[in-house]
C-alpha positions in Angstrom: 140.6 116.0 35.0 144.2 114.4 36.3 145.6 111.6 35.0 145.9 109.9 38.6 142.1 109.4 38.3 142.9 107.5 34.8 145.7 105.4 36.9 143.4 104.6 39.6 140.5 103.3 37.3 143.1 101.2 35.3 144.6 99.7 38.4 141.3 99.4 39.1 140.7 97.0 36.1 143.8 95.5 36.6 143.0 94.3 40.0 140.4 92.3 38.2 141.1 88.6 38.7 138.2 88.3 36.1 140.2 90.0 33.4 142.5 88.0 30.9 146.1 88.1 32.3 147.7 89.1 28.8 145.2 92.3 29.4 145.7 92.8 32.9 149.8 92.9 31.4 149.1 95.6 28.8 147.1 97.7 31.6 150.4 97.4 33.6 152.4 98.6 30.4 150.0 101.0 30.4 149.4 102.5 33.7 153.9 102.4 33.4 153.7 104.4 30.7 151.3 107.0 31.8 153.6 107.2 35.2 156.6 107.3 33.8 158.2 110.5 34.5 161.2 111.2 32.0 158.4 111.4 28.9 156.5 114.2 27.4 152.6 113.7 28.7 152.1 114.2 24.8 153.9 111.1 24.2 152.1 109.2 27.4 148.7 110.2 26.0 149.2 108.7 22.8 151.3 105.4 23.6 148.7 104.8 26.7 145.5 105.1 24.2 147.0 103.0 21.5 147.9 100.6 24.2 144.2 100.5 25.3 142.9 100.3 21.5 144.9 97.1 21.3 142.8 96.1 24.4 139.4 96.6 23.0 140.2 94.5 20.3 141.2 91.3 22.0 138.1 89.4 21.8 138.9 87.7 25.0 137.5 90.5 27.0 134.3 90.8 28.6 131.6 93.7 27.2 131.5 95.3 30.8 135.6 95.7 30.7 135.3 96.6 27.1 133.1 99.7 28.0 135.5 100.6 30.7 138.4 101.0 29.2 136.1 102.7 26.3 135.8 105.3 28.8 139.4 106.0 29.8 140.5 106.2 26.5 137.5 108.7 26.1 139.0 110.3 29.7 142.6 110.1 27.4 141.7 112.1 24.8 140.2 114.9 26.7 142.5 115.1 29.3 144.7 115.3 25.4 142.4 117.7 24.0 142.2 120.3 27.4 146.0 120.2 26.8 146.1 121.1 23.6 143.8 124.5 23.9 
């Protein structure tokens, strides 16, 4: 699994107009974090997971969007565990 697939999934959610503006902003921050060239990969993954966890606590997002974000968090955690092995 590559980070490009995760970034693509995040971008699709961010481009959905039904997603609240503050959540789209946080998703953009997550995408920026994952695509930053100057950061250590484990720091990028931990920061992205943290931001996405915060998004999931937002009461304004739809259940479908919440599920998509949980899936992306799972992909990031899987990516992280693959790197550790």
